[in-house]
PDB file of N, CA, C and O in Angstrom:
ATOM      1  N   MET A   1       0.854  -1.177   0.000  1.00  0.00           N
ATOM      2  CA  MET A   1       0.000   0.000   0.000  1.00  0.00           C
ATOM      3  C   MET A   1       0.896   1.235   0.000  1.00  0.00           C
ATOM      4  O   MET A   1       1.826   1.348   0.799  1.00  0.00           O
ATOM      5  N   SER A   2       0.605   2.128  -0.885  1.00  0.00           N
ATOM      6  CA  SER A   2       1.329   3.386  -0.970  1.00  0.00           C
ATOM      7  C   SER A   2       1.000   4.257   0.237  1.00  0.00           C
ATOM      8  O   SER A   2      -0.113   4.204   0.761  1.00  0.00           O
ATOM      9  N   ASP A   3       1.974   5.062   0.679  1.00  0.00           N
ATOM     10  CA  ASP A   3       1.727   5.990   1.780  1.00  0.00           C
ATOM     11  C   ASP A   3       1.032   7.259   1.313  1.00  0.00           C
ATOM     12  O   ASP A   3       0.511   8.020   2.129  1.00  0.00           O
ATOM     13  N   GLU A   4       1.021   7.491   0.001  1.00  0.00           N
ATOM     14  CA  GLU A   4       0.476   8.732  -0.527  1.00  0.00           C
ATOM     15  C   GLU A   4      -1.025   8.609  -0.808  1.00  0.00           C
ATOM     16  O   GLU A   4      -1.505   7.596  -1.317  1.00  0.00           O
ATOM     17  N   TRP A   5      -1.737   9.665  -0.462  1.00  0.00           N
ATOM     18  CA  TRP A   5      -3.161   9.761  -0.766  1.00  0.00           C
ATOM     19  C   TRP A   5      -3.306  10.558  -2.042  1.00  0.00           C
ATOM     20  O   TRP A   5      -2.593  11.539  -2.254  1.00  0.00           O
ATOM     21  N   GLN A   6      -4.230  10.139  -2.898  1.00  0.00           N
ATOM     22  CA  GLN A   6      -4.524  10.912  -4.105  1.00  0.00           C
ATOM     23  C   GLN A   6      -6.034  11.118  -4.195  1.00  0.00           C
ATOM     24  O   GLN A   6      -6.811  10.301  -3.700  1.00  0.00           O
ATOM     25  N   THR A   7      -6.432  12.197  -4.819  1.00  0.00           N
ATOM     26  CA  THR A   7      -7.848  12.508  -4.968  1.00  0.00           C
ATOM     27  C   THR A   7      -8.321  11.996  -6.322  1.00  0.00           C
ATOM     28  O   THR A   7      -7.720  12.282  -7.358  1.00  0.00           O
ATOM     29  N   VAL A   8      -9.423  11.223  -6.291  1.00  0.00           N
ATOM     30  CA  VAL A   8      -9.997  10.677  -7.519  1.00  0.00           C
ATOM     31  C   VAL A   8     -11.518  10.797  -7.450  1.00  0.00           C
ATOM     32  O   VAL A   8     -12.082  11.001  -6.375  1.00  0.00           O
ATOM     33  N   ALA A   9     -12.174  10.671  -8.590  1.00  0.00           N
ATOM     34  CA  ALA A   9     -13.634  10.620  -8.623  1.00  0.00           C
ATOM     35  C   ALA A   9     -14.083   9.291  -8.017  1.00  0.00           C
ATOM     36  O   ALA A   9     -13.406   8.274  -8.172  1.00  0.00           O
ATOM     37  N   VAL A  10     -15.205   9.301  -7.338  1.00  0.00           N
ATOM     38  CA  VAL A  10     -15.747   8.078  -6.743  1.00  0.00           C
ATOM     39  C   VAL A  10     -15.892   6.988  -7.802  1.00  0.00           C
ATOM     40  O   VAL A  10     -15.703   5.811  -7.496  1.00  0.00           O
ATOM     41  N   SER A  11     -16.219   7.348  -9.021  1.00  0.00           N
ATOM     42  CA  SER A  11     -16.387   6.365 -10.099  1.00  0.00           C
ATOM     43  C   SER A  11     -15.096   5.610 -10.419  1.00  0.00           C
ATOM     44  O   SER A  11     -15.141   4.571 -11.077  1.00  0.00           O
ATOM     45  N   GLU A  12     -13.941   6.119  -9.962  1.00  0.00           N
ATOM     46  CA  GLU A  12     -12.650   5.477 -10.215  1.00  0.00           C
ATOM     47  C   GLU A  12     -12.180   4.596  -9.059  1.00  0.00           C
ATOM     48  O   GLU A  12     -11.128   3.964  -9.162  1.00  0.00           O
ATOM     49  N   VAL A  13     -12.934   4.542  -7.963  1.00  0.00           N
ATOM     50  CA  VAL A  13     -12.565   3.725  -6.804  1.00  0.00           C
ATOM     51  C   VAL A  13     -12.719   2.256  -7.165  1.00  0.00           C
ATOM     52  O   VAL A  13     -13.690   1.858  -7.808  1.00  0.00           O
ATOM     53  N   LYS A  14     -11.731   1.445  -6.733  1.00  0.00           N
ATOM     54  CA  LYS A  14     -11.731   0.011  -7.019  1.00  0.00           C
ATOM     55  C   LYS A  14     -11.647  -0.773  -5.720  1.00  0.00           C
ATOM     56  O   LYS A  14     -11.200  -0.256  -4.696  1.00  0.00           O
ATOM     57  N   ALA A  15     -12.081  -2.024  -5.774  1.00  0.00           N
ATOM     58  CA  ALA A  15     -11.919  -2.919  -4.631  1.00  0.00           C
ATOM     59  C   ALA A  15     -10.439  -2.981  -4.263  1.00  0.00           C
ATOM     60  O   ALA A  15      -9.578  -3.090  -5.137  1.00  0.00           O
ATOM     61  N   GLY A  16     -10.154  -2.912  -2.978  1.00  0.00           N
ATOM     62  CA  GLY A  16      -8.776  -2.923  -2.493  1.00  0.00           C
ATOM     63  C   GLY A  16      -8.238  -1.542  -2.169  1.00  0.00           C
ATOM     64  O   GLY A  16      -7.233  -1.426  -1.467  1.00  0.00           O
ATOM     65  N   ASP A  17      -8.885  -0.485  -2.666  1.00  0.00           N
ATOM     66  CA  ASP A  17      -8.458   0.878  -2.343  1.00  0.00           C
ATOM     67  C   ASP A  17      -8.758   1.182  -0.884  1.00  0.00           C
ATOM     68  O   ASP A  17      -9.766   0.726  -0.343  1.00  0.00           O
ATOM     69  N   ARG A  18      -7.900   1.937  -0.259  1.00  0.00           N
ATOM     70  CA  ARG A  18      -8.167   2.503   1.066  1.00  0.00           C
ATOM     71  C   ARG A  18      -8.716   3.900   0.804  1.00  0.00           C
ATOM     72  O   ARG A  18      -8.099   4.676   0.074  1.00  0.00           O
ATOM     73  N   VAL A  19      -9.861   4.234   1.385  1.00  0.00           N
ATOM     74  CA  VAL A  19     -10.577   5.470   1.053  1.00  0.00           C
ATOM     75  C   VAL A  19     -10.813   6.317   2.296  1.00  0.00           C
ATOM     76  O   VAL A  19     -11.060   5.794   3.383  1.00  0.00           O
ATOM     77  N   ARG A  20     -10.732   7.634   2.119  1.00  0.00           N
ATOM     78  CA  ARG A  20     -11.193   8.605   3.112  1.00  0.00           C
ATOM     79  C   ARG A  20     -12.436   9.268   2.526  1.00  0.00           C
ATOM     80  O   ARG A  20     -12.391   9.858   1.446  1.00  0.00           O
ATOM     81  N   HIS A  21     -13.560   9.159   3.268  1.00  0.00           N
ATOM     82  CA  HIS A  21     -14.825   9.702   2.755  1.00  0.00           C
ATOM     83  C   HIS A  21     -15.708  10.083   3.930  1.00  0.00           C
ATOM     84  O   HIS A  21     -16.013   9.248   4.782  1.00  0.00           O
ATOM     85  N   ARG A  22     -16.122  11.351   3.978  1.00  0.00           N
ATOM     86  CA  ARG A  22     -17.041  11.859   5.008  1.00  0.00           C
ATOM     87  C   ARG A  22     -16.591  11.516   6.425  1.00  0.00           C
ATOM     88  O   ARG A  22     -17.407  11.128   7.261  1.00  0.00           O
ATOM     89  N   GLY A  23     -15.309  11.656   6.692  1.00  0.00           N
ATOM     90  CA  GLY A  23     -14.790  11.428   8.035  1.00  0.00           C
ATOM     91  C   GLY A  23     -14.470   9.981   8.358  1.00  0.00           C
ATOM     92  O   GLY A  23     -14.021   9.684   9.465  1.00  0.00           O
ATOM     93  N   PHE A  24     -14.690   9.077   7.420  1.00  0.00           N
ATOM     94  CA  PHE A  24     -14.380   7.663   7.624  1.00  0.00           C
ATOM     95  C   PHE A  24     -13.186   7.279   6.772  1.00  0.00           C
ATOM     96  O   PHE A  24     -12.992   7.819   5.683  1.00  0.00           O
ATOM     97  N   GLU A  25     -12.392   6.350   7.265  1.00  0.00           N
ATOM     98  CA  GLU A  25     -11.309   5.758   6.503  1.00  0.00           C
ATOM     99  C   GLU A  25     -11.562   4.261   6.497  1.00  0.00           C
ATOM    100  O   GLU A  25     -11.730   3.649   7.552  1.00  0.00           O
ATOM    101  N   PHE A  26     -11.590   3.667   5.301  1.00  0.00           N
ATOM    102  CA  PHE A  26     -11.963   2.260   5.194  1.00  0.00           C
ATOM    103  C   PHE A  26     -11.374   1.629   3.940  1.00  0.00           C
ATOM    104  O   PHE A  26     -10.960   2.324   3.012  1.00  0.00           O
ATOM    105  N   GLU A  27     -11.345   0.296   3.930  1.00  0.00           N
ATOM    106  CA  GLU A  27     -10.894  -0.447   2.765  1.00  0.00           C
ATOM    107  C   GLU A  27     -12.120  -0.903   1.977  1.00  0.00           C
ATOM    108  O   GLU A  27     -13.056  -1.472   2.539  1.00  0.00           O
ATOM    109  N   VAL A  28     -12.104  -0.652   0.690  1.00  0.00           N
ATOM    110  CA  VAL A  28     -13.235  -0.993  -0.172  1.00  0.00           C
ATOM    111  C   VAL A  28     -13.156  -2.473  -0.538  1.00  0.00           C
ATOM    112  O   VAL A  28     -12.162  -2.937  -1.096  1.00  0.00           O
ATOM    113  N   GLY A  29     -14.220  -3.202  -0.214  1.00  0.00           N
ATOM    114  CA  GLY A  29     -14.312  -4.613  -0.579  1.00  0.00           C
ATOM    115  C   GLY A  29     -14.927  -4.798  -1.960  1.00  0.00           C
ATOM    116  O   GLY A  29     -14.546  -5.697  -2.709  1.00  0.00           O
ATOM    117  N   ARG A  30     -15.879  -3.940  -2.281  1.00  0.00           N
ATOM    118  CA  ARG A  30     -16.490  -3.963  -3.609  1.00  0.00           C
ATOM    119  C   ARG A  30     -17.149  -2.610  -3.878  1.00  0.00           C
ATOM    120  O   ARG A  30     -17.394  -1.824  -2.963  1.00  0.00           O
ATOM    121  N   VAL A  31     -17.426  -2.363  -5.143  1.00  0.00           N
ATOM    122  CA  VAL A  31     -18.075  -1.121  -5.557  1.00  0.00           C
ATOM    123  C   VAL A  31     -19.299  -1.493  -6.389  1.00  0.00           C
ATOM    124  O   VAL A  31     -19.186  -2.204  -7.388  1.00  0.00           O
ATOM    125  N   ASP A  32     -20.458  -1.013  -5.974  1.00  0.00           N
ATOM    126  CA  ASP A  32     -21.690  -1.223  -6.738  1.00  0.00           C
ATOM    127  C   ASP A  32     -21.942   0.004  -7.600  1.00  0.00           C
ATOM    128  O   ASP A  32     -22.183   1.094  -7.081  1.00  0.00           O
ATOM    129  N   GLN A  33     -21.888  -0.172  -8.915  1.00  0.00           N
ATOM    130  CA  GLN A  33     -22.173   0.904  -9.862  1.00  0.00           C
ATOM    131  C   GLN A  33     -23.690   1.022 -10.016  1.00  0.00           C
ATOM    132  O   GLN A  33     -24.425   0.085  -9.706  1.00  0.00           O
ATOM    133  N   LYS A  34     -24.145   2.158 -10.489  1.00  0.00           N
ATOM    134  CA  LYS A  34     -25.582   2.401 -10.704  1.00  0.00           C
ATOM    135  C   LYS A  34     -26.375   2.030  -9.447  1.00  0.00           C
ATOM    136  O   LYS A  34     -27.374   1.314  -9.515  1.00  0.00           O
ATOM    137  N   PHE A  35     -25.914   2.527  -8.316  1.00  0.00           N
ATOM    138  CA  PHE A  35     -26.526   2.225  -7.025  1.00  0.00           C
ATOM    139  C   PHE A  35     -27.998   2.642  -7.016  1.00  0.00           C
ATOM    140  O   PHE A  35     -28.334   3.750  -7.433  1.00  0.00           O
ATOM    141  N   LEU A  36     -28.857   1.768  -6.549  1.00  0.00           N
ATOM    142  CA  LEU A  36     -30.310   1.969  -6.518  1.00  0.00           C
ATOM    143  C   LEU A  36     -30.878   2.294  -7.897  1.00  0.00           C
ATOM    144  O   LEU A  36     -31.882   2.997  -8.017  1.00  0.00           O
ATOM    145  N   GLY A  37     -30.212   1.766  -8.950  1.00  0.00           N
ATOM    146  CA  GLY A  37     -30.682   1.975 -10.315  1.00  0.00           C
ATOM    147  C   GLY A  37     -30.386   3.346 -10.882  1.00  0.00           C
ATOM    148  O   GLY A  37     -30.897   3.705 -11.943  1.00  0.00           O
ATOM    149  N   ARG A  38     -29.564   4.116 -10.184  1.00  0.00           N
ATOM    150  CA  ARG A  38     -29.262   5.489 -10.628  1.00  0.00           C
ATOM    151  C   ARG A  38     -27.852   5.538 -11.200  1.00  0.00           C
ATOM    152  O   ARG A  38     -26.884   5.233 -10.504  1.00  0.00           O
ATOM    153  N   ASP A  39     -27.738   5.921 -12.460  1.00  0.00           N
ATOM    154  CA  ASP A  39     -26.448   5.975 -13.140  1.00  0.00           C
ATOM    155  C   ASP A  39     -25.437   6.867 -12.431  1.00  0.00           C
ATOM    156  O   ASP A  39     -24.236   6.600 -12.472  1.00  0.00           O
ATOM    157  N   GLU A  40     -25.917   7.922 -11.783  1.00  0.00           N
ATOM    158  CA  GLU A  40     -25.006   8.898 -11.164  1.00  0.00           C
ATOM    159  C   GLU A  40     -24.565   8.504  -9.746  1.00  0.00           C
ATOM    160  O   GLU A  40     -23.792   9.227  -9.118  1.00  0.00           O
ATOM    161  N   MET A  41     -25.049   7.369  -9.243  1.00  0.00           N
ATOM    162  CA  MET A  41     -24.710   6.947  -7.875  1.00  0.00           C
ATOM    163  C   MET A  41     -23.831   5.692  -7.870  1.00  0.00           C
ATOM    164  O   MET A  41     -23.969   4.807  -8.714  1.00  0.00           O
ATOM    165  N   VAL A  42     -22.933   5.647  -6.898  1.00  0.00           N
ATOM    166  CA  VAL A  42     -22.034   4.514  -6.666  1.00  0.00           C
ATOM    167  C   VAL A  42     -22.096   4.205  -5.180  1.00  0.00           C
ATOM    168  O   VAL A  42     -22.289   5.107  -4.364  1.00  0.00           O
ATOM    169  N   CYS A  43     -21.936   2.948  -4.827  1.00  0.00           N
ATOM    170  CA  CYS A  43     -21.875   2.598  -3.412  1.00  0.00           C
ATOM    171  C   CYS A  43     -20.590   1.822  -3.152  1.00  0.00           C
ATOM    172  O   CYS A  43     -20.378   0.744  -3.708  1.00  0.00           O
ATOM    173  N   MET A  44     -19.736   2.383  -2.301  1.00  0.00           N
ATOM    174  CA  MET A  44     -18.497   1.717  -1.905  1.00  0.00           C
ATOM    175  C   MET A  44     -18.822   0.863  -0.680  1.00  0.00           C
ATOM    176  O   MET A  44     -19.374   1.362   0.301  1.00  0.00           O
ATOM    177  N   ILE A  45     -18.483  -0.415  -0.739  1.00  0.00           N
ATOM    178  CA  ILE A  45     -18.821  -1.351   0.326  1.00  0.00           C
ATOM    179  C   ILE A  45     -17.567  -1.763   1.071  1.00  0.00           C
ATOM    180  O   ILE A  45     -16.592  -2.217   0.473  1.00  0.00           O
ATOM    181  N   GLU A  46     -17.606  -1.598   2.387  1.00  0.00           N
ATOM    182  CA  GLU A  46     -16.543  -2.093   3.271  1.00  0.00           C
ATOM    183  C   GLU A  46     -17.051  -3.409   3.860  1.00  0.00           C
ATOM    184  O   GLU A  46     -18.146  -3.453   4.423  1.00  0.00           O
ATOM    185  N   ASP A  47     -16.272  -4.469   3.736  1.00  0.00           N
ATOM    186  CA  ASP A  47     -16.689  -5.775   4.220  1.00  0.00           C
ATOM    187  C   ASP A  47     -15.489  -6.460   4.866  1.00  0.00           C
ATOM    188  O   ASP A  47     -14.738  -7.182   4.210  1.00  0.00           O
ATOM    189  N   THR A  48     -15.327  -6.221   6.150  1.00  0.00           N
ATOM    190  CA  THR A  48     -14.207  -6.801   6.903  1.00  0.00           C
ATOM    191  C   THR A  48     -14.765  -7.555   8.100  1.00  0.00           C
ATOM    192  O   THR A  48     -15.933  -7.377   8.444  1.00  0.00           O
ATOM    193  N   PRO A  49     -13.957  -8.392   8.742  1.00  0.00           N
ATOM    194  CA  PRO A  49     -14.437  -9.076   9.946  1.00  0.00           C
ATOM    195  C   PRO A  49     -14.870  -8.099  11.050  1.00  0.00           C
ATOM    196  O   PRO A  49     -15.726  -8.438  11.868  1.00  0.00           O
ATOM    197  N   GLN A  50     -14.296  -6.906  11.081  1.00  0.00           N
ATOM    198  CA  GLN A  50     -14.609  -5.920  12.109  1.00  0.00           C
ATOM    199  C   GLN A  50     -15.870  -5.112  11.803  1.00  0.00           C
ATOM    200  O   GLN A  50     -16.565  -4.669  12.718  1.00  0.00           O
ATOM    201  N   ARG A  51     -16.164  -4.919  10.501  1.00  0.00           N
ATOM    202  CA  ARG A  51     -17.254  -3.998  10.175  1.00  0.00           C
ATOM    203  C   ARG A  51     -17.738  -4.221   8.740  1.00  0.00           C
ATOM    204  O   ARG A  51     -16.957  -4.527   7.839  1.00  0.00           O
ATOM    205  N   TRP A  52     -19.038  -4.061   8.562  1.00  0.00           N
ATOM    206  CA  TRP A  52     -19.638  -3.992   7.223  1.00  0.00           C
ATOM    207  C   TRP A  52     -20.365  -2.665   7.151  1.00  0.00           C
ATOM    208  O   TRP A  52     -21.145  -2.321   8.040  1.00  0.00           O
ATOM    209  N   HIS A  53     -20.102  -1.915   6.077  1.00  0.00           N
ATOM    210  CA  HIS A  53     -20.759  -0.620   5.936  1.00  0.00           C
ATOM    211  C   HIS A  53     -20.836  -0.267   4.462  1.00  0.00           C
ATOM    212  O   HIS A  53     -19.960  -0.634   3.679  1.00  0.00           O
ATOM    213  N   ALA A  54     -21.889   0.445   4.089  1.00  0.00           N
ATOM    214  CA  ALA A  54     -22.062   0.931   2.722  1.00  0.00           C
ATOM    215  C   ALA A  54     -21.915   2.447   2.721  1.00  0.00           C
ATOM    216  O   ALA A  54     -22.459   3.134   3.586  1.00  0.00           O
ATOM    217  N   TYR A  55     -21.179   2.961   1.745  1.00  0.00           N
ATOM    218  CA  TYR A  55     -20.920   4.388   1.624  1.00  0.00           C
ATOM    219  C   TYR A  55     -21.406   4.869   0.258  1.00  0.00           C
ATOM    220  O   TYR A  55     -20.623   4.871  -0.692  1.00  0.00           O
ATOM    221  N   PRO A  56     -22.668   5.277   0.125  1.00  0.00           N
ATOM    222  CA  PRO A  56     -23.151   5.771  -1.165  1.00  0.00           C
ATOM    223  C   PRO A  56     -22.603   7.173  -1.445  1.00  0.00           C
ATOM    224  O   PRO A  56     -22.374   7.965  -0.530  1.00  0.00           O
ATOM    225  N   ALA A  57     -22.402   7.455  -2.727  1.00  0.00           N
ATOM    226  CA  ALA A  57     -21.895   8.773  -3.122  1.00  0.00           C
ATOM    227  C   ALA A  57     -22.203   8.994  -4.597  1.00  0.00           C
ATOM    228  O   ALA A  57     -22.413   8.047  -5.354  1.00  0.00           O
ATOM    229  N   GLN A  58     -22.224  10.251  -4.982  1.00  0.00           N
ATOM    230  CA  GLN A  58     -22.356  10.567  -6.400  1.00  0.00           C
ATOM    231  C   GLN A  58     -21.075  10.145  -7.104  1.00  0.00           C
ATOM    232  O   GLN A  58     -19.980  10.324  -6.571  1.00  0.00           O
ATOM    233  N   ALA A  59     -21.211   9.590  -8.289  1.00  0.00           N
ATOM    234  CA  ALA A  59     -20.056   9.097  -9.038  1.00  0.00           C
ATOM    235  C   ALA A  59     -19.038  10.191  -9.335  1.00  0.00           C
ATOM    236  O   ALA A  59     -17.845   9.913  -9.459  1.00  0.00           O
ATOM    237  N   THR A  60     -19.504  11.437  -9.450  1.00  0.00           N
ATOM    238  CA  THR A  60     -18.608  12.549  -9.764  1.00  0.00           C
ATOM    239  C   THR A  60     -17.961  13.185  -8.538  1.00  0.00           C
ATOM    240  O   THR A  60     -17.074  14.029  -8.666  1.00  0.00           O
ATOM    241  N   ALA A  61     -18.412  12.776  -7.334  1.00  0.00           N
ATOM    242  CA  ALA A  61     -17.800  13.305  -6.114  1.00  0.00           C
ATOM    243  C   ALA A  61     -16.345  12.842  -6.037  1.00  0.00           C
ATOM    244  O   ALA A  61     -15.962  11.866  -6.682  1.00  0.00           O
ATOM    245  N   GLU A  62     -15.547  13.543  -5.251  1.00  0.00           N
ATOM    246  CA  GLU A  62     -14.139  13.180  -5.111  1.00  0.00           C
ATOM    247  C   GLU A  62     -13.874  12.620  -3.723  1.00  0.00           C
ATOM    248  O   GLU A  62     -14.456  13.065  -2.734  1.00  0.00           O
ATOM    249  N   VAL A  63     -12.979  11.630  -3.668  1.00  0.00           N
ATOM    250  CA  VAL A  63     -12.526  11.044  -2.406  1.00  0.00           C
ATOM    251  C   VAL A  63     -11.019  10.889  -2.466  1.00  0.00           C
ATOM    252  O   VAL A  63     -10.423  10.939  -3.542  1.00  0.00           O
ATOM    253  N   GLU A  64     -10.413  10.703  -1.320  1.00  0.00           N
ATOM    254  CA  GLU A  64      -8.985  10.427  -1.260  1.00  0.00           C
ATOM    255  C   GLU A  64      -8.790   8.916  -1.197  1.00  0.00           C
ATOM    256  O   GLU A  64      -9.507   8.230  -0.470  1.00  0.00           O
ATOM    257  N   VAL A  65      -7.828   8.393  -1.952  1.00  0.00           N
ATOM    258  CA  VAL A  65      -7.546   6.963  -1.944  1.00  0.00           C
ATOM    259  C   VAL A  65      -6.053   6.705  -1.770  1.00  0.00           C
ATOM    260  O   VAL A  65      -5.205   7.516  -2.145  1.00  0.00           O
ATOM    261  N   GLN A  66      -5.769   5.551  -1.189  1.00  0.00           N
ATOM    262  CA  GLN A  66      -4.424   4.983  -1.159  1.00  0.00           C
ATOM    263  C   GLN A  66      -4.522   3.680  -1.932  1.00  0.00           C
ATOM    264  O   GLN A  66      -5.455   2.901  -1.736  1.00  0.00           O
ATOM    265  N   ARG A  67      -3.564   3.446  -2.802  1.00  0.00           N
ATOM    266  CA  ARG A  67      -3.584   2.229  -3.617  1.00  0.00           C
ATOM    267  C   ARG A  67      -2.294   1.459  -3.435  1.00  0.00           C
ATOM    268  O   ARG A  67      -1.242   2.029  -3.144  1.00  0.00           O
ATOM    269  N   GLY A  68      -2.394   0.157  -3.611  1.00  0.00           N
ATOM    270  CA  GLY A  68      -1.215  -0.712  -3.530  1.00  0.00           C
ATOM    271  C   GLY A  68      -0.172  -0.298  -4.549  1.00  0.00           C
ATOM    272  O   GLY A  68      -0.499   0.178  -5.636  1.00  0.00           O
ATOM    273  N   ALA A  69       1.076  -0.483  -4.189  1.00  0.00           N
ATOM    274  CA  ALA A  69       2.173  -0.084  -5.076  1.00  0.00           C
ATOM    275  C   ALA A  69       2.331  -1.008  -6.249  1.00  0.00           C
ATOM    276  O   ALA A  69       3.212  -0.802  -7.083  1.00  0.00           O
TER     277      ALA A  69
END
């Protein structure tokens, strides 16, 4: 995992990315495109033994990510 954070559109987030979004920092297990049938929405899913959480966002919104080297 890289130590550097970069800003990307939510639509560019991939499984395995570490994300900072709305005060939370989490690892993305999967990304659901067209969330709730809406082309402009994406849902980043965290699925770890410690926590399961869904983070919906507009696809054009920006988040900070860390990616593996």
